[in-house]
C-alpha positions in Angstrom: 13.6 -21.8 44.1 10.0 -20.9 43.6 10.8 -17.2 43.1 13.1 -17.7 40.0 10.5 -19.9 38.4 7.9 -17.3 39.1 10.1 -14.6 37.4 10.8 -17.0 34.5 7.0 -17.7 34.1 6.1 -14.0 34.3 8.8 -13.1 31.8 7.6 -15.8 29.4 4.0 -14.6 29.7 5.1 -11.0 29.0 7.1 -12.1 26.0 4.1 -14.1 24.5 1.8 -11.1 25.1 4.2 -8.6 23.6 4.9 -10.9 20.6 1.1 -11.3 20.0 0.5 -7.6 20.2 3.4 -6.8 17.8 2.1 -9.4 15.3 -1.3 -7.8 15.3 0.1 -4.4 14.6 2.4 -5.5 11.8 0.1 -7.8 9.8 0.5 -8.0 6.1 -2.3 -6.3 4.2 -1.8 -8.8 1.3 -3.5 -12.2 1.2 -1.3 -15.3 0.7 -2.4 -15.6 -3.0 -1.5 -11.9 -3.5 1.9 -12.5 -1.9 2.5 -15.4 -4.2 1.6 -13.3 -7.3 4.0 -10.5 -6.2 6.7 -13.1 -5.6 6.2 -14.6 -9.1 6.4 -11.2 -10.7 9.5 -10.1 -8.8 11.6 -9.4 -11.9 8.8 -8.0 -14.1 8.4 -4.3 -13.2 5.3 -3.8 -15.3 3.5 -6.9 -13.9 4.6 -6.3 -10.3 3.7 -2.7 -10.2 0.4 -3.5 -11.9 -0.4 -6.0 -9.2 0.1 -3.4 -6.4 -2.2 -1.0 -8.3 -4.8 -3.9 -8.6 -4.5 -4.7 -4.9 -4.8 -1.1 -3.8 -7.8 -0.6 -6.0 -9.4 -3.8 -4.6 -9.1 -2.4 -1.1 -10.9 0.8 -2.0 -13.6 -1.1 -3.8 -14.0 -3.4 -0.8 -14.2 -0.2 1.4 -16.9 1.3 -0.8 -18.9 -2.0 -0.7 -18.6 -2.2 3.1 -19.6 1.4 3.6 -22.8 0.9 1.5 -23.8 -2.3 3.2 -26.4 -1.6 5.9 -25.5 -4.8 7.7 -22.0 -3.6 8.4 -21.1 -3.6 12.1 -18.4 -1.3 13.5 -18.2 0.7 10.3 -15.7 3.2 11.7 -13.1 0.6 12.7 -13.5 -1.4 9.5 -13.1 1.8 7.5 -9.9 2.6 9.5 -8.5 -0.9 8.9 -9.3 -0.9 5.2 -7.7 2.6 4.7 -4.7 1.4 6.6 -4.4 -1.7 4.3 -4.7 0.6 1.3 -2.0 2.8 2.6 0.3 -0.1 3.4 -0.1 -1.5 -0.1 0.4 1.9 -1.7 3.5 2.4 0.3 4.8 -0.9 -0.9 4.0 0.2 -4.5 6.1 3.3 -3.9 9.0 1.2 -2.4 8.9 -1.0 -5.5 8.9 2.1 -7.8 12.0 3.4 -6.0 13.7 0.0 -6.4 13.1 -0.2 -10.1 14.0 3.5 -10.6 17.3 3.0 -8.7 18.1 0.1 -11.0 17.4 2.3 -13.9 14.7 0.0 -15.2 12.3 1.4 -17.8 9.0 1.7 -15.9 7.4 4.4 -18.1 4.5 2.1 -19.1 3.5 1.1 -15.6 4.1 4.7 -14.4 1.3 5.9 -16.8 -1.0 3.2 -15.3 0.0 4.3 -11.8 -0.7 7.9 -12.5 -4.2 7.1 -13.8 -4.7 5.0 -10.6 -3.5 7.9 -8.5 -6.2 10.1 -9.9 -8.8 7.4 -9.3 -7.6 6.7 -5.8 -7.6 10.4 -4.9 -11.2 10.8 -6.1 -12.4 7.9 -4.0 -10.6 9.0 -0.9 -11.8 12.6 -1.3 -15.4 11.4 -1.8 -15.1 9.5 1.5 -13.7 12.6 3.2 -16.4 14.9 1.8 -19.3 12.5 2.4 -22.0 14.4 4.2 -23.9 11.4 5.5 -21.1 10.2 7.9 -21.6 11.0 11.5 -18.7 13.1 12.9 -17.9 10.7 15.7 -17.5 7.9 13.1 -15.3 10.0 10.8 -13.0 10.9 13.8 -12.1 7.2 14.2 -10.4 7.1 10.8 -9.7 10.8 10.1 -6.0 10.5 10.7 -5.4 7.5 8.4 -7.6 9.1 5.7 -5.6 12.3 5.9 -2.4 10.4 5.9 -3.5 8.4 2.8 -4.5 11.6 1.0 -1.2 13.3 1.8 0.8 10.3 0.7 -1.2 10.1 -2.5 -0.7 13.8 -3.2 3.1 13.7 -2.7 3.5 10.3 -4.5 1.5 11.5 -7.5 3.9 14.4 -7.8 6.9 12.0 -7.5 5.4 9.7 -10.1 5.0 12.5 -12.6 8.6 13.7 -12.0 9.9 10.2 -12.4 8.0 9.6 -15.6 9.4 12.9 -17.0 12.9 11.8 -15.9 12.5 8.4 -17.5 11.1 9.9 -20.7 14.2 12.2 -20.9 16.6 9.3 -20.1 14.9 7.2 -22.8 15.6 9.9 -25.3 19.3 9.7 -24.4 19.2 5.9 -24.0 20.3 6.1 -20.4 17.9 3.5 -19.0 19.8 0.4 -17.8 20.3 -2.9 -19.4 17.7 -4.3 -17.1 15.0 -2.5 -19.1 15.9 -4.6 -22.2 15.9 -7.9 -20.3 12.6 -7.1 -18.6 14.4 -6.4 -15.3 15.9 -9.9 -15.1 19.5 -10.3 -14.1 21.8 -11.3 -16.8 
């Protein structure tokens, strides 16, 4: 009778440890107030996409501030984590763009804002990559996520430009969906 309890106990401990490790890896990069803002803007493409741009920008500003603060401890790990947060938010921005494009919503206005932000984000990330004052052993700790962010940004910028051109063409022929006229709200 003791042996089955021991197995049950061991299994329960393993489950708790695994669940905790999984929760740490899949944390949401958005704060609760940011999540609430996104939820409130769910049917407003311009507002919702603008929020994701704002949140991504805030992560890069926070990254720059952290990197210039001489009191920062574990700078390499914090840089990695902030780049990862930026990338998760930027990926969510792209998922939302895809959703609105699939619904044939008119997102030309926010796409122009996003393209400006893409240029800004790329400049900040390249500046980090090209910074001469970063010790090589520190840069290695976040090199992969930085390269991934730059690659994602490059391909996404191209996609955003193409989508904007496609939407401009569709607008000429009035082929954007009815959702565009109602602000994306269901009728």
